[in-house]
A tleap script that builds the chain and sets N, CA, C and O, in Angstrom:
source leaprc.protein.ff14SB
mol = sequence {
  NMET LEU ASP ILE GLY TRP THR GLU LEU LEU
  VAL VAL ALA ILE VAL LEU ILE ILE VAL VAL
  GLY PRO LYS ASP LEU PRO PRO MET LEU ARG
  ALA PHE GLY ARG THR THR THR LYS LEU ARG
  LYS MET ALA ASN GLU PHE ARG GLY GLN PHE
  ASP GLU ALA LEU CARG
}
set mol.1.N position { -2.232 -8.405 -11.626 }
set mol.1.CA position { -0.858 -8.214 -11.197 }
set mol.1.C position { -0.532 -9.200 -10.074 }
set mol.1.O position { 0.264 -10.119 -10.268 }
set mol.2.N position { -1.128 -9.020 -8.929 }
set mol.2.CA position { -0.916 -9.959 -7.828 }
set mol.2.C position { -2.119 -10.880 -7.740 }
set mol.2.O position { -3.260 -10.420 -7.702 }
set mol.3.N position { -1.871 -12.139 -7.710 }
set mol.3.CA position { -2.954 -13.106 -7.655 }
set mol.3.C position { -3.224 -13.470 -6.198 }
set mol.3.O position { -2.784 -14.510 -5.708 }
set mol.4.N position { -3.954 -12.591 -5.518 }
set mol.4.CA position { -4.276 -12.795 -4.104 }
set mol.4.C position { -5.782 -12.990 -3.992 }
set mol.4.O position { -6.563 -12.152 -4.443 }
set mol.5.N position { -6.176 -14.100 -3.388 }
set mol.5.CA position { -7.591 -14.403 -3.220 }
set mol.5.C position { -8.105 -13.924 -1.870 }
set mol.5.O position { -7.364 -13.387 -1.047 }
set mol.6.N position { -9.403 -14.139 -1.672 }
set mol.6.CA position { -10.030 -13.702 -0.423 }
set mol.6.C position { -9.486 -14.454 0.784 }
set mol.6.O position { -9.380 -13.888 1.872 }
set mol.7.N position { -9.143 -15.714 0.601 }
set mol.7.CA position { -8.645 -16.487 1.739 }
set mol.7.C position { -7.289 -15.959 2.202 }
set mol.7.O position { -7.021 -15.904 3.402 }
set mol.8.N position { -6.432 -15.570 1.252 }
set mol.8.CA position { -5.134 -15.006 1.637 }
set mol.8.C position { -5.306 -13.674 2.345 }
set mol.8.O position { -4.619 -13.393 3.327 }
set mol.9.N position { -6.231 -12.845 1.843 }
set mol.9.CA position { -6.489 -11.560 2.502 }
set mol.9.C position { -7.034 -11.758 3.911 }
set mol.9.O position { -6.683 -11.013 4.825 }
set mol.10.N position { -7.880 -12.747 4.086 }
set mol.10.CA position { -8.429 -13.038 5.410 }
set mol.10.C position { -7.332 -13.484 6.368 }
set mol.10.O position { -7.307 -13.056 7.521 }
set mol.11.N position { -6.429 -14.337 5.905 }
set mol.11.CA position { -5.317 -14.797 6.742 }
set mol.11.C position { -4.421 -13.626 7.121 }
set mol.11.O position { -4.012 -13.513 8.276 }
set mol.12.N position { -4.111 -12.752 6.163 }
set mol.12.CA position { -3.275 -11.586 6.447 }
set mol.12.C position { -3.960 -10.677 7.462 }
set mol.12.O position { -3.308 -10.168 8.374 }
set mol.13.N position { -5.269 -10.467 7.314 }
set mol.13.CA position { -6.008 -9.619 8.252 }
set mol.13.C position { -5.986 -10.206 9.662 }
set mol.13.O position { -5.792 -9.476 10.634 }
set mol.14.N position { -6.178 -11.486 9.773 }
set mol.14.CA position { -6.172 -12.121 11.094 }
set mol.14.C position { -4.787 -12.018 11.727 }
set mol.14.O position { -4.667 -11.717 12.915 }
set mol.15.N position { -3.744 -12.264 10.940 }
set mol.15.CA position { -2.380 -12.159 11.472 }
set mol.15.C position { -2.090 -10.725 11.905 }
set mol.15.O position { -1.480 -10.510 12.952 }
set mol.16.N position { -2.521 -9.736 11.107 }
set mol.16.CA position { -2.309 -8.334 11.493 }
set mol.16.C position { -3.007 -8.009 12.806 }
set mol.16.O position { -2.435 -7.337 13.664 }
set mol.17.N position { -4.236 -8.482 12.966 }
set mol.17.CA position { -4.966 -8.204 14.206 }
set mol.17.C position { -4.270 -8.856 15.392 }
set mol.17.O position { -4.207 -8.267 16.471 }
set mol.18.N position { -3.754 -10.049 15.208 }
set mol.18.CA position { -3.072 -10.746 16.306 }
set mol.18.C position { -1.739 -10.075 16.626 }
set mol.18.O position { -1.431 -9.846 17.796 }
set mol.19.N position { -0.944 -9.756 15.602 }
set mol.19.CA position { 0.395 -9.217 15.821 }
set mol.19.C position { 0.346 -7.764 16.278 }
set mol.19.O position { 0.987 -7.397 17.263 }
set mol.20.N position { -0.408 -6.946 15.569 }
set mol.20.CA position { -0.428 -5.506 15.863 }
set mol.20.C position { -1.421 -5.190 16.970 }
set mol.20.O position { -1.159 -4.342 17.823 }
set mol.21.N position { -2.525 -5.852 16.959 }
set mol.21.CA position { -3.567 -5.585 17.940 }
set mol.21.C position { -4.622 -4.679 17.342 }
set mol.21.O position { -4.309 -3.806 16.532 }
set mol.22.N position { -5.871 -4.879 17.734 }
set mol.22.CA position { -6.959 -4.085 17.153 }
set mol.22.C position { -6.881 -2.599 17.502 }
set mol.22.O position { -7.401 -1.758 16.768 }
set mol.23.N position { -6.235 -2.278 18.616 }
set mol.23.CA position { -6.150 -0.875 19.035 }
set mol.23.C position { -5.200 -0.074 18.144 }
set mol.23.O position { -5.475 1.082 17.824 }
set mol.24.N position { -4.093 -0.680 17.746 }
set mol.24.CA position { -3.078 0.025 16.958 }
set mol.24.C position { -3.229 -0.181 15.455 }
set mol.24.O position { -2.478 0.410 14.679 }
set mol.25.N position { -4.172 -0.996 15.032 }
set mol.25.CA position { -4.318 -1.301 13.614 }
set mol.25.C position { -4.767 -0.103 12.764 }
set mol.25.O position { -4.162 0.129 11.717 }
set mol.26.N position { -5.788 0.666 13.152 }
set mol.26.CA position { -6.206 1.800 12.303 }
set mol.26.C position { -5.100 2.834 12.054 }
set mol.26.O position { -4.927 3.250 10.909 }
set mol.27.N position { -4.345 3.269 13.071 }
set mol.27.CA position { -3.259 4.220 12.755 }
set mol.27.C position { -2.190 3.628 11.840 }
set mol.27.O position { -1.628 4.331 11.000 }
set mol.28.N position { -1.911 2.334 12.005 }
set mol.28.CA position { -0.916 1.696 11.149 }
set mol.28.C position { -1.407 1.644 9.702 }
set mol.28.O position { -0.634 1.894 8.777 }
set mol.29.N position { -2.677 1.322 9.503 }
set mol.29.CA position { -3.231 1.275 8.148 }
set mol.29.C position { -3.265 2.664 7.517 }
set mol.29.O position { -3.034 2.801 6.316 }
set mol.30.N position { -3.553 3.698 8.313 }
set mol.30.CA position { -3.512 5.072 7.794 }
set mol.30.C position { -2.107 5.446 7.354 }
set mol.30.O position { -1.925 6.040 6.292 }
set mol.31.N position { -1.122 5.105 8.157 }
set mol.31.CA position { 0.271 5.396 7.796 }
set mol.31.C position { 0.662 4.637 6.535 }
set mol.31.O position { 1.352 5.184 5.674 }
set mol.32.N position { 0.235 3.397 6.417 }
set mol.32.CA position { 0.513 2.611 5.218 }
set mol.32.C position { -0.138 3.249 3.989 }
set mol.32.O position { 0.469 3.308 2.920 }
set mol.33.N position { -1.369 3.723 4.147 }
set mol.33.CA position { -2.072 4.385 3.046 }
set mol.33.C position { -1.384 5.669 2.616 }
set mol.33.O position { -1.265 5.949 1.423 }
set mol.34.N position { -0.931 6.449 3.590 }
set mol.34.CA position { -0.214 7.695 3.260 }
set mol.34.C position { 1.088 7.397 2.521 }
set mol.34.O position { 1.429 8.064 1.544 }
set mol.35.N position { 1.803 6.394 2.999 }
set mol.35.CA position { 3.064 6.025 2.355 }
set mol.35.C position { 2.820 5.531 0.933 }
set mol.35.O position { 3.559 5.885 0.015 }
set mol.36.N position { 1.794 4.723 0.754 }
set mol.36.CA position { 1.457 4.228 -0.580 }
set mol.36.C position { 1.091 5.383 -1.505 }
set mol.36.O position { 1.490 5.395 -2.670 }
set mol.37.N position { 0.340 6.347 -1.000 }
set mol.37.CA position { -0.032 7.514 -1.805 }
set mol.37.C position { 1.197 8.311 -2.213 }
set mol.37.O position { 1.312 8.735 -3.363 }
set mol.38.N position { 2.112 8.514 -1.279 }
set mol.38.CA position { 3.339 9.247 -1.598 }
set mol.38.C position { 4.161 8.522 -2.659 }
set mol.38.O position { 4.684 9.148 -3.581 }
set mol.39.N position { 4.272 7.197 -2.526 }
set mol.39.CA position { 5.032 6.421 -3.504 }
set mol.39.C position { 4.390 6.481 -4.887 }
set mol.39.O position { 5.093 6.572 -5.893 }
set mol.40.N position { 3.065 6.430 -4.942 }
set mol.40.CA position { 2.379 6.525 -6.235 }
set mol.40.C position { 2.601 7.891 -6.872 }
set mol.40.O position { 2.835 7.989 -8.076 }
set mol.41.N position { 2.528 8.950 -6.057 }
set mol.41.CA position { 2.768 10.300 -6.590 }
set mol.41.C position { 4.185 10.419 -7.139 }
set mol.41.O position { 4.394 10.993 -8.207 }
set mol.42.N position { 5.157 9.878 -6.409 }
set mol.42.CA position { 6.541 9.932 -6.869 }
set mol.42.C position { 6.713 9.143 -8.167 }
set mol.42.O position { 7.420 9.589 -9.070 }
set mol.43.N position { 6.078 7.982 -8.266 }
set mol.43.CA position { 6.174 7.164 -9.480 }
set mol.43.C position { 5.530 7.884 -10.663 }
set mol.43.O position { 6.071 7.870 -11.768 }
set mol.44.N position { 4.387 8.507 -10.437 }
set mol.44.CA position { 3.722 9.236 -11.517 }
set mol.44.C position { 4.543 10.443 -11.954 }
set mol.44.O position { 4.621 10.747 -13.144 }
set mol.45.N position { 5.149 11.124 -11.001 }
set mol.45.CA position { 5.993 12.262 -11.331 }
set mol.45.C position { 7.210 11.816 -12.144 }
set mol.45.O position { 7.579 12.460 -13.126 }
set mol.46.N position { 7.821 10.723 -11.732 }
set mol.46.CA position { 8.970 10.185 -12.469 }
set mol.46.C position { 8.559 9.786 -13.878 }
set mol.46.O position { 9.266 10.073 -14.844 }
set mol.47.N position { 7.415 9.125 -13.992 }
set mol.47.CA position { 6.932 8.700 -15.305 }
set mol.47.C position { 6.660 9.918 -16.184 }
set mol.47.O position { 6.986 9.905 -17.371 }
set mol.48.N position { 6.072 10.960 -15.621 }
set mol.48.CA position { 5.811 12.174 -16.381 }
set mol.48.C position { 7.092 12.834 -16.861 }
set mol.48.O position { 7.170 13.282 -18.004 }
set mol.49.N position { 8.089 12.897 -16.000 }
set mol.49.CA position { 9.369 13.483 -16.387 }
set mol.49.C position { 10.059 12.636 -17.449 }
set mol.49.O position { 10.673 13.168 -18.374 }
set mol.50.N position { 9.957 11.335 -17.316 }
set mol.50.CA position { 10.567 10.439 -18.304 }
set mol.50.C position { 9.873 10.600 -19.660 }
set mol.50.O position { 10.540 10.672 -20.692 }
set mol.51.N position { 8.543 10.657 -19.662 }
set mol.51.CA position { 7.801 10.856 -20.914 }
set mol.51.C position { 8.141 12.208 -21.537 }
set mol.51.O position { 8.278 12.320 -22.755 }
set mol.52.N position { 8.274 13.217 -20.708 }
set mol.52.CA position { 8.623 14.550 -21.200 }
set mol.52.C position { 10.011 14.530 -21.829 }
set mol.52.O position { 10.229 15.160 -22.864 }
set mol.53.N position { 10.938 13.824 -21.225 }
set mol.53.CA position { 12.292 13.758 -21.764 }
set mol.53.C position { 12.314 13.011 -23.105 }
set mol.53.O position { 13.115 13.331 -23.984 }
set mol.54.N position { 11.444 12.031 -23.253 }
set mol.54.CA position { 11.377 11.290 -24.508 }
set mol.54.C position { 10.809 12.121 -25.645 }
set mol.54.O position { 11.151 11.905 -26.807 }
set mol.55.N position { 9.943 13.070 -25.313 }
set mol.55.CA position { 9.374 13.942 -26.343 }
set mol.55.C position { 10.417 14.914 -26.786 }
set mol.55.O position { 10.155 15.749 -27.652 }
savepdb mol mol.pdb
quit
């Protein structure tokens, strides 16, 4: 889906550490993970309802 290599991930990680700071990074990543989980659940629920409506 996304063609992201290790070098791009390393650059993003370094920029995050510089911009956010190492102290605030873990809570920010946890919040990002929770938000991503919620969005996935909502997408799966929508897909399930759409499939049910098609049946």
